[in-house]
N, CA and C of each residue as an Amber inpcrd file, in Angstrom:
protein
   252
  99.3930000  94.7090000  54.3980000  99.4540000  96.0650000  53.8990000
  99.0580000  96.9790000  55.0520000  99.8270000  98.0380000  55.2230000
  99.5020000  98.9380000  56.3120000 100.0700000 100.3140000  56.0880000
  99.5250000 101.2410000  56.8310000  99.9850000 102.6120000  56.7950000
 100.1510000 103.0290000  58.2450000 101.3320000 103.4400000  58.5900000
 101.6270000 103.8200000  59.9630000 101.8840000 105.3220000  60.0030000
 100.9180000 106.0610000  60.5120000 101.0560000 107.5140000  60.5950000
 101.5510000 107.8580000  61.9880000 102.7240000 108.4390000  62.0400000
 103.3450000 108.7330000  63.3220000 103.0930000 110.1610000  63.7890000
 102.4410000 110.9460000  62.9650000 102.1430000 112.3350000  63.3300000
 100.7790000 112.3590000  64.0200000 100.7860000 112.6010000  65.3370000
  99.5500000 112.5780000  66.1250000  98.5410000 113.6280000  65.6690000
  99.0310000 114.7570000  65.1820000  98.1200000 115.8030000  64.7000000
  97.3550000 115.3150000  63.4670000  98.0320000 114.5850000  62.5950000
  97.3790000 114.0400000  61.4000000  96.3570000 112.9820000  61.8040000
  96.7290000 112.1270000  62.7410000  95.8080000 111.0960000  63.2220000
  94.5790000 111.7490000  63.8540000  94.7880000 112.7930000  64.6490000
  93.6730000 113.4850000  65.3010000  92.7470000 114.1230000  64.2650000
  93.3240000 114.7190000  63.2260000  92.5000000 115.3120000  62.1680000
  91.6930000 114.2470000  61.4230000  92.3310000 113.1150000  61.1500000
  91.6300000 112.0280000  60.4640000  90.4920000 111.4990000  61.3360000
  90.7350000 111.3480000  62.6270000  89.6810000 110.8950000  63.5480000
  88.5170000 111.8920000  63.5900000  88.8570000 113.1680000  63.6940000
  87.8380000 114.2200000  63.7630000  86.9880000 114.2310000  62.4900000
  87.6270000 114.1250000  61.3330000  86.9000000 114.1130000  60.0690000
  86.0560000 112.8520000  59.9310000  86.6120000 111.7130000  60.3510000
  85.8580000 110.4570000  60.2860000  84.6100000 110.5410000  61.1650000
  84.7590000 111.0980000  62.3350000  83.6120000 111.2300000  63.2360000
  82.5710000 112.1990000  62.6690000  83.0340000 113.3270000  62.1140000
  82.1300000 114.3410000  61.5760000  81.3640000 113.8380000  60.3540000
  81.9840000 112.9530000  59.5790000  81.3520000 112.4630000  58.3410000
  80.7620000 111.0690000  58.5100000  80.8430000 110.5280000  59.7280000
  80.3500000 109.1730000  59.9990000  80.9980000 108.1610000  59.0510000
  82.2970000 108.2740000  58.9010000  83.0680000 107.4090000  58.0180000
  84.2170000 106.8210000  58.8210000  84.9390000 105.9130000  58.2180000
  86.1190000 105.3510000  58.8830000  87.3250000 106.2350000  58.5830000
  88.3800000 106.0660000  59.3330000  89.6070000 106.8050000  59.0630000
  90.1490000 106.4200000  57.6900000  90.0770000 105.1370000  57.3630000
  90.5170000 104.6870000  56.0430000  89.6870000 105.3560000  54.9590000
  88.3870000 105.4410000  55.1850000  87.4920000 106.0660000  54.2060000
  87.8110000 107.5270000  53.9620000  88.0410000 108.2870000  55.0350000
  88.3210000 109.7080000  54.8420000  89.6780000 109.9190000  54.1820000
  90.6400000 109.0830000  54.5170000  91.9570000 109.2000000  53.8770000
  91.8520000 108.8240000  52.4030000  91.1210000 107.7460000  52.1030000
  90.9250000 107.3350000  50.7080000  90.2790000 108.4670000  49.9100000
  89.2160000 109.0610000  50.4460000  88.5190000 110.1400000  49.7380000
  89.4250000 111.3500000  49.5370000  90.2370000 111.6560000  50.5390000
  91.1530000 112.7980000  50.4140000  92.1830000 112.5460000  49.3160000
  92.7050000 111.3210000  49.2670000  93.6960000 110.9890000  48.2450000
  93.0710000 110.9420000  46.8490000  91.8440000 110.4260000  46.7500000
  91.1540000 110.4190000  45.4540000  90.8870000 111.8400000  44.9740000
  90.5110000 112.7080000  45.9070000  90.2580000 114.1130000  45.5590000
  91.5420000 114.7760000  45.0770000  92.6440000 114.5020000  45.7560000
  93.9410000 115.0440000  45.3530000  94.3010000 114.5660000  43.9440000
  94.0930000 113.2890000  43.6880000  94.3990000 112.7260000  42.3740000
  93.5360000 113.3800000  41.2900000  92.2600000 113.5980000  41.5740000
  91.3570000 114.2410000  40.6100000  91.7890000 115.6820000  40.3490000
  92.1730000 116.3940000  41.3920000  92.6150000 117.7800000  41.2200000
  93.8920000 117.8410000  40.3960000  94.7800000 116.8880000  40.6060000
  96.0290000 116.8560000  39.8390000  95.7180000 116.6320000  38.3640000
  94.7760000 115.7270000  38.0750000  94.3750000 115.4730000  36.6970000
  93.7770000 116.7120000  36.0540000  92.9350000 117.4370000  36.8110000
  92.3370000 118.6660000  36.2940000  93.4130000 119.7160000  36.0300000
  94.3890000 119.8140000  36.9160000  95.4680000 120.7870000  36.7380000
  96.2710000 120.4590000  35.4850000  96.5210000 119.1760000  35.2470000
  97.2570000 118.7790000  34.0480000  96.4480000 119.0860000  32.7890000
  95.1290000 118.8710000  32.8410000  94.2690000 119.2010000  31.7030000
  94.3120000 120.6960000  31.4160000  94.2510000 121.5040000  32.4800000
  94.2920000 122.9510000  32.2950000  95.6380000 123.3840000  31.7100000
  96.7100000 122.7350000  32.1270000  98.0340000 123.0710000  31.6030000
  98.1080000 122.7520000  30.1100000  97.5490000 121.6190000  29.7110000
  97.5400000 121.2490000  28.2900000  96.7010000 122.2420000  27.5000000
  95.5280000 122.5940000  28.0280000  94.6650000 123.5620000  27.3420000
  95.3670000 124.9070000  27.1930000  96.0560000 125.3510000  28.2180000
  96.7720000 126.6230000  28.1550000  97.8830000 126.5610000  27.1130000
  98.5970000 125.4480000  27.0770000  99.6720000 125.2890000  26.0740000
  99.1000000 125.3250000  24.6650000  97.9410000 124.6910000  24.4520000
  97.3050000 124.7210000  23.1370000  96.8840000 126.1450000  22.7700000
  96.3710000 126.8960000  23.7490000  96.0140000 128.2990000  23.4850000
  97.2490000 129.1100000  23.0900000  98.3550000 128.8780000  23.7730000
  99.5970000 129.5780000  23.4430000 100.0630000 129.2160000  22.0400000
  99.9420000 127.9420000  21.6760000 100.3440000 127.5090000  20.3420000
  99.4410000 128.1350000  19.2780000  98.1320000 128.2150000  19.5560000
  97.2050000 128.8590000  18.6200000  97.5830000 130.3240000  18.4170000
  97.9070000 130.9960000  19.5100000  98.2750000 132.4140000  19.4320000
  99.5540000 132.5870000  18.6210000 100.5370000 131.7490000  18.8910000
 101.8030000 131.8340000  18.1570000 101.5860000 131.5440000  16.6690000
 100.7470000 130.5870000  16.3760000 100.4740000 130.2320000  14.9780000
  99.7550000 131.3780000  14.2780000  98.8430000 132.0490000  14.9810000
  98.1050000 133.1650000  14.3860000  99.0340000 134.3350000  14.0710000
 100.0750000 134.4880000  14.8600000 101.0160000 135.5850000  14.6530000
 102.0590000 135.2480000  13.5890000 102.1940000 133.9890000  13.2340000
 103.1860000 133.5590000  12.2540000 102.6980000 133.9280000  10.8570000
 103.5520000 134.5380000  10.0450000 103.1000000 134.9060000   8.7030000
 102.7120000 133.6660000   7.8950000 101.5700000 133.7690000   7.2340000
 101.0630000 132.6230000   6.4710000 101.8810000 132.3850000   5.2070000
 102.2030000 133.4570000   4.4970000 102.9410000 133.3360000   3.2390000
 104.0380000 134.3840000   3.2020000 105.1490000 133.9730000   2.6650000
 106.2240000 134.9370000   2.4670000 105.9660000 135.6690000   1.1620000
 106.2510000 136.9420000   1.1270000 106.0650000 137.6700000  -0.1340000
 106.8750000 137.0110000  -1.2470000 106.2480000 136.7940000  -2.3650000
 106.9250000 136.1980000  -3.5180000 106.9490000 134.6850000  -3.5020000
 106.5020000 134.0480000  -2.4200000 106.5140000 132.5880000  -2.3590000
 105.3580000 132.0390000  -3.1900000 105.6270000 130.9670000  -3.9210000
 104.5880000 130.3190000  -4.7250000 104.6460000 128.8240000  -4.4890000
 103.6320000 128.1390000  -4.9710000 103.6400000 126.6800000  -4.8870000
 104.1290000 126.0650000  -6.1890000 104.5770000 126.8970000  -7.1300000
 105.0800000 126.4220000  -8.4120000 106.5320000 125.9850000  -8.2450000
 106.7720000 124.7210000  -8.4090000 108.1270000 124.1810000  -8.2750000
 108.6180000 123.6040000  -9.5970000 108.1380000 124.1750000 -10.6780000
 108.4590000 123.6320000 -11.9970000 109.9530000 123.6850000 -12.3000000
 110.6840000 124.5770000 -11.6440000 112.1220000 124.6640000 -11.9340000
 112.8800000 123.4090000 -11.4940000 112.2400000 122.5630000 -10.6710000
 112.8900000 121.3430000 -10.1990000 112.6290000 120.1410000 -11.1090000
 111.8000000 120.3140000 -12.1630000 111.3940000 119.1930000 -13.0140000
 111.6060000 119.5370000 -14.4780000 111.8710000 118.4940000 -15.2780000
 112.0180000 118.7240000 -16.7140000 110.6630000 118.6940000 -17.4010000
 110.6550000 118.7790000 -18.7440000 109.4060000 118.8490000 -19.4880000
 108.5700000 117.5750000 -19.3930000 109.1680000 116.4630000 -18.9330000
 108.4530000 115.2010000 -18.7730000 107.9960000 114.9750000 -17.3260000
 108.2230000 115.9400000 -16.4810000 107.8190000 115.8180000 -15.0870000
 108.8110000 115.0480000 -14.2240000 109.9770000 114.8100000 -14.7470000
 111.0000000 114.0720000 -14.0020000 111.9090000 115.0800000 -13.2860000
 112.4480000 114.6720000 -12.1510000 113.3530000 115.5890000 -11.4460000
 114.5090000 116.0000000 -12.3410000 114.8160000 117.2890000 -12.3200000
 115.8980000 117.8010000 -13.1750000 117.2490000 117.5960000 -12.5190000
């Protein structure tokens, strides 16, 4: 298993960060990728929360009852409670 980074600027940045943090190049790259993954998860959570807020707002604006609407459906059943 290997990773071959051909961009010298990226390699230099990884070396500089590894030296500054007293870590290995693999360690700093691993931490950077884990941080990216965590941020992506947080962004997805925020997107879901925002969508739920939008749904709550839309539901609040939706009329609860139509004028004249009832829950009485007796016209669909006969006197014995059987479907008419």
